[in-house]
C-alpha positions in Angstrom: 13.4 15.1 -82.2 10.3 16.6 -83.8 11.1 18.3 -87.1 10.0 21.9 -88.0 7.5 20.5 -90.4 6.1 17.7 -88.4 3.1 18.5 -86.2 3.9 18.6 -82.5 2.0 16.1 -80.3 -0.6 17.7 -78.1 1.0 16.2 -74.9 4.2 18.0 -75.7 2.5 21.4 -76.2 0.5 20.9 -73.0 3.8 20.2 -71.2 5.2 23.5 -72.5 2.1 25.3 -71.2 2.7 23.8 -67.8 6.4 24.6 -67.8 5.6 28.3 -68.6 3.0 28.4 -65.8 5.5 27.0 -63.3 8.2 29.5 -64.3 6.0 32.5 -63.5 6.5 34.5 -60.2 3.5 34.9 -58.0 1.3 37.6 -59.5 -1.6 39.7 -58.4 -3.7 37.5 -60.8 -2.6 34.4 -58.8 -3.7 36.0 -55.6 -7.0 37.1 -57.0 -7.7 33.6 -58.2 -6.7 32.2 -54.8 -9.1 34.7 -53.1 -12.0 33.9 -55.4 -11.5 30.2 -54.8 -11.2 30.7 -51.1 -14.4 32.7 -51.0 -16.3 29.8 -52.5 -14.7 27.4 -50.2 -15.8 29.6 -47.3 -19.4 28.7 -48.0 -18.5 25.0 -48.6 -17.3 24.9 -45.0 -20.1 27.1 -43.8 -22.5 24.6 -45.3 -20.7 21.5 -44.1 -21.1 22.6 -40.5 -24.5 24.2 -40.9 -26.8 21.4 -40.0 -24.6 20.2 -37.2 -24.3 23.6 -35.6 -28.0 24.3 -35.5 -29.1 20.7 -35.0 -30.1 21.1 -31.3 -32.2 24.2 -32.3 -33.9 22.3 -35.1 -34.8 19.5 -32.6 -36.7 22.0 -30.7 -38.3 23.9 -33.7 -39.4 20.9 -35.7 -39.6 18.4 -32.8 -37.5 15.9 -34.8 -36.7 12.5 -33.3 -33.4 10.6 -33.4 -33.9 9.2 -36.9 -34.8 12.5 -38.4 -31.9 14.2 -36.7 -29.5 11.6 -38.2 -31.1 12.1 -41.7 -30.8 15.9 -41.3 -27.1 15.6 -40.4 -26.5 13.0 -43.2 -28.6 14.5 -46.1 -26.2 17.2 -47.1 -23.2 14.8 -47.1 -25.1 12.2 -49.2 -25.8 15.0 -51.7 -22.1 16.0 -51.6 -21.1 12.4 -52.3 -23.1 12.4 -55.5 -22.1 15.9 -56.4 -18.4 15.3 -56.0 -18.5 12.4 -58.5 -20.9 14.3 -60.9 -19.1 17.6 -61.0 -15.7 16.1 -60.9 -16.5 14.4 -64.2 -18.2 17.5 -65.6 -15.0 19.5 -64.8 -12.8 17.1 -66.9 -15.3 17.1 -69.8 -16.5 20.7 -69.9 -13.8 22.7 -68.0 -13.0 23.8 -64.5 -14.6 27.3 -64.8 -18.0 26.0 -66.2 -18.2 23.3 -63.4 -17.6 26.0 -60.8 -20.5 28.1 -62.0 -22.9 25.2 -62.2 -22.2 23.8 -58.8 -22.5 27.1 -56.9 -25.7 28.1 -58.6 -27.4 24.8 -57.5 -26.1 25.2 -54.0 -27.3 28.8 -53.6 -30.8 27.9 -54.9 -31.5 25.0 -52.7 -30.0 26.6 -49.6 -32.3 29.5 -50.2 -35.3 27.1 -50.4 -34.1 25.4 -47.2 -34.3 28.7 -45.3 -38.1 28.6 -45.8 -38.6 24.9 -45.1 -42.0 24.2 -43.6 -41.1 20.8 -42.3 -38.1 18.6 -41.3 -38.7 16.5 -44.5 -38.6 19.5 -46.8 -35.4 20.7 -45.1 -33.8 17.2 -45.4 -34.6 17.2 -49.2 -33.2 20.7 -49.8 -30.1 19.9 -47.7 -29.5 16.9 -50.0 -29.9 18.9 -53.2 -27.7 21.8 -51.9 -25.2 19.1 -51.1 -25.2 17.9 -54.7 -24.3 21.5 -55.7 -21.5 22.1 -53.2 -20.2 18.5 -53.2 -17.4 19.1 -55.7 -16.4 22.5 -54.6 -13.2 21.4 -52.8 -12.3 19.0 -55.6 -12.7 21.7 -58.2 -10.8 24.2 -56.1 -7.9 21.9 -55.4 -7.6 20.9 -59.1 -7.9 24.4 -60.5 -5.4 25.9 -58.1 -3.0 23.0 -58.6 -3.1 23.6 -62.4 -2.8 27.5 -62.4 -0.4 28.2 -59.6 3.4 28.0 -59.9 4.7 24.7 -58.4 7.0 26.2 -55.9 4.3 28.4 -54.4 1.4 26.0 -54.9 1.1 24.7 -51.3 1.4 28.1 -49.7 -1.2 29.8 -51.9 -3.6 26.9 -51.5 -3.1 27.2 -47.7 -4.1 30.8 -48.0 -7.3 29.8 -49.9 -8.2 27.4 -47.1 -7.4 29.9 -44.4 -10.2 32.0 -45.9 -12.3 28.9 -46.4 -12.0 27.7 -42.8 -13.2 31.1 -41.6 -16.6 29.8 -42.7 -16.6 27.3 -39.8 -16.4 29.9 -36.9 -18.6 32.2 -39.0 -21.5 29.6 -39.0 -20.8 28.9 -35.3 -21.0 32.6 -34.2 -23.9 33.2 -36.6 -25.9 30.4 -35.1 -24.9 31.5 -31.5 -26.2 35.0 -32.2 -29.2 34.2 -34.4 -30.5 30.8 -33.1 -32.3 32.1 -30.0 -33.9 35.0 -31.8 -36.6 35.8 -34.4 -35.7 38.5 -37.0 -38.4 40.0 -39.1 -40.7 37.2 -38.2 -38.3 34.4 -39.2 -36.6 32.0 -36.8 -32.9 32.8 -36.4 -31.7 29.5 -37.8 -33.4 30.4 -41.1 -31.3 33.5 -41.3 -28.2 31.4 -41.0 -29.3 29.5 -44.1 -30.1 32.8 -45.9 -26.6 34.0 -45.2 -25.2 30.9 -46.8 -27.4 31.2 -49.9 -26.9 34.9 -50.5 -23.2 34.8 -49.8 -22.8 32.0 -52.4 -24.7 34.0 -55.0 -22.3 36.9 -54.5 -19.3 34.6 -55.0 -20.9 33.1 -58.1 -21.1 36.6 -59.6 -17.4 37.3 -58.8 -16.2 33.9 -60.0 -17.4 34.7 -63.5 -14.1 36.6 -63.7 -12.0 33.4 -63.4 -10.0 32.2 -66.4 -10.2 28.6 -67.6 -7.2 26.4 -66.6 -4.6 26.7 -69.3 -3.4 23.1 -68.5 -6.9 21.8 -69.1 -7.3 23.8 -72.4 -4.0 22.5 -73.7 -4.8 19.0 -72.7 -8.0 19.2 -74.7 -6.1 20.4 -77.8 -7.2 24.0 -77.4 -3.6 25.2 -77.5 -4.3 28.7 -78.9 -6.6 29.6 -76.0 -4.2 28.2 -73.5 -1.3 30.1 -75.1 -3.2 33.4 -75.0 -4.0 33.0 -71.3 -0.4 32.2 -70.4 0.9 35.0 -72.6 -1.3 37.4 -70.6 0.1 36.2 -67.3 3.7 36.4 -68.7 2.9 40.0 -69.7 1.7 40.8 -66.2 4.9 39.3 -64.9 7.0 41.5 -67.3 8.8 38.4 -68.7 9.3 37.6 -72.4 6.7 35.1 -73.6 8.3 31.7 -74.4 8.1 30.4 -77.9 4.8 28.8 -78.9 6.5 27.1 -81.9 4.9 24.0 -83.1 1.3 23.2 -84.0 -0.8 20.3 -82.5 -1.6 17.3 -84.6 -4.8 17.5 -86.6 -6.6 14.9 -84.5 -8.1 16.3 -81.3 -7.7 14.3 -78.1 -10.7 12.0 -77.3 -12.8 12.1 -74.2 -10.9 12.3 -71.0 -10.3 8.8 -69.5 -13.2 7.4 -67.4 -13.2 5.9 -64.0 -11.6 2.6 -65.2 -8.2 4.4 -65.6 -8.0 4.7 -61.8 -7.5 0.9 -61.5 -4.9 0.6 -64.2 -1.6 -0.8 -62.9 0.0 2.7 -63.0 -2.6 4.3 -60.8 -4.2 1.4 -58.8 -2.0 1.9 -55.7 -2.6 5.6 -55.6 -6.3 5.0 -55.9 -6.3 2.5 -53.0 -4.3 4.8 -50.8 -6.4 7.9 -51.5 -9.8 6.2 -51.3 -8.8 4.7 -47.9 -7.3 8.1 -46.8 -10.4 10.1 -47.8 -12.9 7.7 -46.1 -11.0 7.6 -42.8 -10.0 11.3 -42.8 -13.6 12.3 -42.5 -14.0 10.2 -39.3 -11.2 12.3 -37.8 -12.3 15.6 -39.3 -16.1 15.7 -39.3 -16.2 13.5 -36.2 -15.6 16.7 -34.4 -17.2 19.4 -36.5 -20.5 17.6 -37.1 -20.9 16.0 -33.6 -19.3 18.6 -31.3 -22.7 20.1 -30.3 -24.1 16.5 -29.6 -21.0 15.8 -27.5 -21.5 18.9 -25.5 -25.2 18.1 -25.0 -24.3 14.7 -23.7 -22.1 16.4 -21.2 -25.1 18.4 -20.0 -24.3 21.7 -21.7 -27.5 23.6 -22.7 -28.1 24.7 -26.3 -26.9 28.3 -26.1 -23.8 27.6 -24.0 -23.1 24.6 -26.3 -23.2 26.8 -29.4 -20.8 29.2 -27.6 -18.3 26.5 -26.8 -18.6 25.2 -30.3 -18.1 28.7 -31.9 -15.0 29.3 -29.7 -13.5 25.9 -30.6 -14.2 26.5 -34.3 -11.8 29.5 -34.2 -9.1 26.9 -34.5 -10.1 26.2 -38.1 -8.7 29.3 -39.8 -5.9 29.5 -37.2 -4.7 26.0 -38.2 -4.8 26.7 -41.9 -3.0 30.0 -41.4 -0.3 28.1 -39.4 0.2 25.8 -42.3 1.1 28.6 -44.7 4.8 28.9 -43.7 5.4 25.2 -43.4 3.4 23.4 -46.1 6.1 23.9 -48.8 8.9 23.1 -46.3 7.8 19.7 -45.1 6.9 16.7 -47.3 3.1 16.6 -47.6 3.0 13.0 -46.4 5.0 13.8 -43.2 2.9 16.9 -42.4 -0.4 14.9 -42.9 0.7 12.1 -40.5 2.2 14.3 -37.8 -0.9 16.6 -37.6 -3.2 13.6 -37.6 -1.5 12.0 -34.7 -1.6 15.2 -32.6 -5.2 15.7 -33.6 -6.2 12.3 -32.2 -4.7 13.2 -28.8 -6.5 16.5 -28.7 -9.8 14.8 -29.6 -9.5 12.3 -26.8 -8.9 15.2 -24.4 -12.0 17.0 -25.7 -14.0 13.8 -25.2 -13.0 13.0 -21.6 -12.8 16.5 -20.0 -15.7 18.2 -18.3 -14.3 21.6 -17.3 -15.5 24.5 -19.4 -12.1 26.0 -20.0 -10.6 22.6 -20.9 -13.4 21.9 -23.3 -12.7 25.1 -25.3 -8.9 24.6 -25.1 -9.0 21.0 -26.3 -11.6 21.9 -28.9 -9.5 24.7 -30.2 -6.3 22.6 -30.4 -8.3 19.8 -32.2 -9.6 22.2 -34.8 -6.3 24.0 -35.2 -4.4 20.7 -35.8 -7.2 19.3 -38.0 -6.9 22.2 -40.4 -3.1 21.8 -40.8 -4.0 18.2 -41.6 -6.9 19.2 -43.9 -5.0 21.9 -45.9 -2.1 19.5 -46.5 -4.6 16.8 -47.5 -6.2 19.0 -50.1 -2.9 19.8 -51.8 -1.8 16.2 -51.6 -5.0 14.8 -53.2 -4.8 17.1 -56.3 -1.2 16.3 -56.9 -1.7 12.6 -57.5 -3.2 12.4 -61.1 -2.6 13.9 -64.6 -4.6 16.9 -65.8 -6.7 14.9 -68.3 -8.6 13.1 -65.5 -7.4 14.9 -62.4 -10.9 16.2 -61.4 -12.6 12.8 -62.1 -10.0 11.0 -60.0 -10.0 13.5 -57.1 -13.8 13.8 -57.2 -14.2 10.1 -56.9 -11.8 9.9 -53.9 -13.2 12.9 -52.3 -16.7 11.6 -52.7 -15.8 8.8 -50.2 -15.2 11.4 -47.5 -18.7 12.8 -48.2 -20.1 9.3 -47.9 -18.2 8.7 -44.7 -19.6 12.0 -43.4 -23.1 10.8 -44.3 -22.6 7.5 -42.4 -20.9 9.3 -39.5 -24.0 10.2 -37.5 -25.5 6.7 -37.8 -22.2 5.1 -36.8 -21.0 7.4 -34.0 -24.1 8.8 -32.3 -24.9 5.2 -30.9 -21.3 5.1 -29.6 -21.8 8.5 -27.9 -25.1 7.3 -26.4 -23.7 4.0 -25.2 -20.1 4.8 -24.2 -20.0 8.6 -23.8 -17.7 11.2 -25.4 -14.5 9.3 -24.4 -15.6 6.2 -26.3 -16.6 8.3 -29.3 -13.2 10.0 -29.7 -11.5 6.7 -29.0 -13.1 5.3 -32.2 -12.0 8.5 -34.0 -8.5 8.1 -32.8 -8.4 4.4 -33.9 -9.5 5.4 -37.4 -6.9 8.1 -37.5 -4.2 5.6 -36.6 -5.1 3.4 -39.6 -5.0 6.5 -41.8 -1.5 7.4 -40.6 -0.2 3.9 -41.4 -1.8 3.8 -44.8 -0.2 7.2 -45.9 3.2 6.5 -44.3 3.6 3.0 -45.8 1.9 3.4 -49.2 1.6 7.1 -50.0 3.6 8.8 -52.7 5.8 11.9 -52.3 4.5 14.9 -54.1 6.0 18.2 -52.6 7.4 20.6 -55.2 6.6 18.5 -58.3 5.0 20.0 -61.4 1.3 19.3 -61.9 2.3 17.8 -65.2 4.3 15.1 -63.5 1.5 13.8 -61.3 1.1 10.0 -61.6 4.3 9.4 -63.5 
């Protein structure tokens, strides 16, 4: 036992901070943080579906060929791949809040420039740079909420954040449906869709300046007094007595957070293998629909305007699926929920691929997106629960970056399948990738539901 005169190890004090956070009831402050994170995620999903949703219109406006179209669809995701790694590391080094402000400012600037792109090449470049900015948004959001929310309510509140986030998908769909065929104030309608993304993100950036830093991150960096003050404020809001902050940290501050090599140490190597495989394959299932749905509809002979209408209606399943996950995500083991929703999602995707009736297209599309967002919400919670606070963002960012890389490769890999074999073959490939994902998580994945964020990786 540590004596009264002996300095208390930083890890012990950090654990006390985490225990105090987990003992709190759900407060208005937790709901505000959840809403601010969800608002930023709204524009992440708005952006991720931006190029795919207006891709057919851009083909007509810029006269882009097949290669330029693939580059347009892939450029944002390539940027997100790099941004997820970069800002994931920045978050562990400089803090969650600072990384949030950096990444959203970059995204807003380059999306604004993209709205005034004079050529396909300029648009591809700005989509890449905007992607660098937005790339770590989901990683930062998952890690921040995992660290500040009480463990027993973590899944439910993160599901609420993603319900708001996924509203960005039908929002971009309906915005494109209404604006794409029009000119407003002399600007093509698709440019206004980009402007909406840029200006909305700027507003969120201003609101997010109110966010606190993660007390767990502060404590882990030896900044215990700051962490203690933040937790005491939350305890005061809850009307509970502040727990003793007795003990002072050792004089030596912790060094730099562990680098990428720690992911392959014996303790974490299996988790890293599972999560990297999971993230790469999950994007085939998830963005295989969101990015390529307009192309699938075009291959079925649906014109641009009607195709955007079908896509927008199908995209209503995104917030509906996340909302449906709210009452169940903390009741079912994350691993079970991920695998069950993925299996049902694969069946709905095949139905979307083979059907030709308009009503059936919308029904299968809605079911696919609904199920995919139960899957996605559970996946985000699961990913952030795998590693300790000291390198949580670095680890989650590196795993999540593979989903961005997979999304970048997706148009080049799947559009030829669509051209050669039709929509049925396309979603057959998606279903096969989903099957491998399910087996990986079921056989090798760790259980995480209800555990403290301080216990991750132990």
